[in-house]
C-alpha positions in Angstrom: -19.7 5.4 -13.2 -22.7 3.9 -11.4 -20.3 1.8 -9.2 -18.2 4.9 -8.4 -21.3 6.9 -7.5 -22.6 4.0 -5.3 -19.2 3.8 -3.6 -19.3 7.5 -2.9 -22.8 7.2 -1.4 -21.7 4.3 0.8 -18.6 6.3 1.8 -20.7 9.3 2.7 -23.1 7.2 4.7 -20.2 5.6 6.5 -18.5 8.9 7.1 -21.6 10.3 8.7 -21.8 7.3 11.1 -18.1 7.0 11.9 -15.6 9.9 12.3 -13.0 9.6 9.5 -9.9 11.8 9.5 -10.0 15.0 7.5 -6.3 15.7 7.2 -4.0 14.2 4.7 -0.6 13.0 5.9 1.7 10.0 5.2 0.9 8.5 8.7 -1.3 5.9 10.2 -4.9 7.1 10.8 -4.6 10.0 8.3 -6.0 10.2 4.8 -3.6 9.1 2.2 -2.1 12.1 0.3 -3.7 12.4 -3.1 -1.5 12.1 -6.2 -1.9 10.6 -9.7 1.0 8.6 -11.3 1.3 6.8 -14.6 2.5 3.4 -15.6 4.9 2.9 -18.5 2.0 2.9 -21.0 0.7 6.2 -19.8 -2.3 4.8 -17.9 -3.0 7.0 -14.9 -3.7 5.7 -11.4 -5.2 8.0 -8.6 -4.0 7.5 -5.1 -6.0 9.0 -2.2 -9.7 9.2 -1.5 -12.4 6.4 -1.2 -11.9 3.4 -3.4 -13.6 0.0 -4.1 -10.7 -2.0 -2.6 -8.0 -1.6 0.0 -4.7 -0.5 -1.4 -1.1 -1.5 -0.8 1.3 1.2 -2.0 4.7 -0.4 -2.4 7.8 1.8 -2.9 10.7 -0.1 -4.5 13.7 0.0 -6.7 15.4 -2.6 -8.8 18.7 -2.2 -7.1 17.2 -2.8 -3.6 18.1 -6.3 -2.4 15.2 -6.4 0.2 12.8 -5.4 -2.7 14.0 -8.5 -4.5 13.3 -10.6 -1.4 9.8 -9.0 -1.0 8.6 -9.2 -4.6 7.6 -12.9 -4.6 5.5 -12.3 -1.4 3.8 -9.3 -3.1 3.0 -11.4 -6.2 1.5 -14.2 -4.0 -0.5 -11.7 -1.8 -1.9 -10.0 -4.9 -3.0 -13.3 -6.5 -4.7 -14.4 -3.2 -6.4 -11.1 -2.4 -6.9 -9.4 -5.8 -10.7 -9.2 -5.3 -10.2 -7.2 -2.1 -6.8 -5.5 -2.6 -5.1 -3.4 -5.2 -1.3 -3.1 -5.2 0.4 -0.2 -6.8 4.2 -0.7 -7.0 5.8 2.8 -7.1 9.2 2.6 -8.7 11.8 5.2 -7.7 12.7 5.9 -11.3 14.8 8.9 -10.5 17.1 6.5 -8.7 16.6 3.6 -11.1 16.4 2.9 -14.9 13.4 1.8 -16.9 15.2 -1.2 -18.3 16.3 -2.4 -14.8 12.7 -1.8 -13.6 11.3 -3.8 -16.5 13.7 -6.7 -15.9 12.6 -6.7 -12.2 8.9 -6.8 -13.2 9.5 -9.6 -15.7 11.7 -11.6 -13.3 9.0 -11.8 -10.7 6.0 -11.9 -13.0 4.4 -8.8 -11.5 1.0 -8.2 -12.9 -0.3 -5.4 -10.6 0.3 -1.8 -11.8 3.8 -0.5 -11.6 3.9 3.3 -11.4 6.8 5.5 -12.1 7.6 8.3 -9.7 9.3 10.8 -12.0 11.0 13.6 -10.1 10.4 11.7 -6.8 7.2 13.7 -6.2 5.4 10.8 -4.5 8.5 9.7 -2.5 8.7 13.2 -1.0 4.9 13.5 -0.5 4.9 10.2 1.4 8.2 10.9 3.1 9.6 7.5 2.1 12.8 6.9 4.1 14.1 3.9 2.1 13.1 0.8 0.2 10.9 -1.2 0.5 8.3 0.9 2.2 4.6 -0.1 2.2 1.5 1.9 3.0 -1.7 -0.1 3.6 -4.7 2.1 2.8 -8.3 1.1 3.6 -11.3 1.6 1.3 -12.1 4.9 2.9 -8.6 6.3 1.9 -7.2 6.1 5.4 -3.6 4.8 6.0 -3.9 1.9 8.4 -0.3 0.7 8.5 3.1 1.8 7.4 5.8 -0.9 7.0 9.4 0.2 6.5 11.9 -2.3 5.4 11.6 -6.0 4.7 9.2 -8.1 6.8 8.5 -11.8 6.5 5.7 -12.5 3.9 3.4 -13.9 6.6 3.8 -10.7 8.7 2.9 -8.5 5.7 0.0 -10.7 4.8 -1.4 -10.6 8.4 -1.1 -6.8 8.5 -3.0 -6.6 5.2 -5.7 -9.0 6.4 -6.3 -6.8 9.4 -7.4 -4.0 7.0 -9.4 -6.3 4.8 -11.4 -7.7 7.8 
């Protein structure tokens, strides 16, 4: 609680000195739309608002071939930057199955949170056109990059580093 309050105080001081966006939209330089999703165990994760680390929101599905190609890069990036970056993998469960999603997670050794988008609420809120789609959100809750489709791992990492610096 103390860390959260300290983070809020820092955010408020920063917001007073630098003009942050006030409007939520799934676009670069807007606040990330707020939503709470759960993992398979019922743990809730809040998206939107200030946070201690930057956030990569990864929309994926187990049947998506480019998602299979991207998964090892996400695992590597998470291991490398986990002290500065959270990754939330948002599964399109309305278009997937739990068993296929779990096989995907196990196959690639994914250890970051995997959230399930029942009813496609987040997909619609973030206007996701296809898979994979990634949103890079800074610590202030502002979307700094949107990446649609598969990009080379080095490209994805460079784009994340720009937000971390």
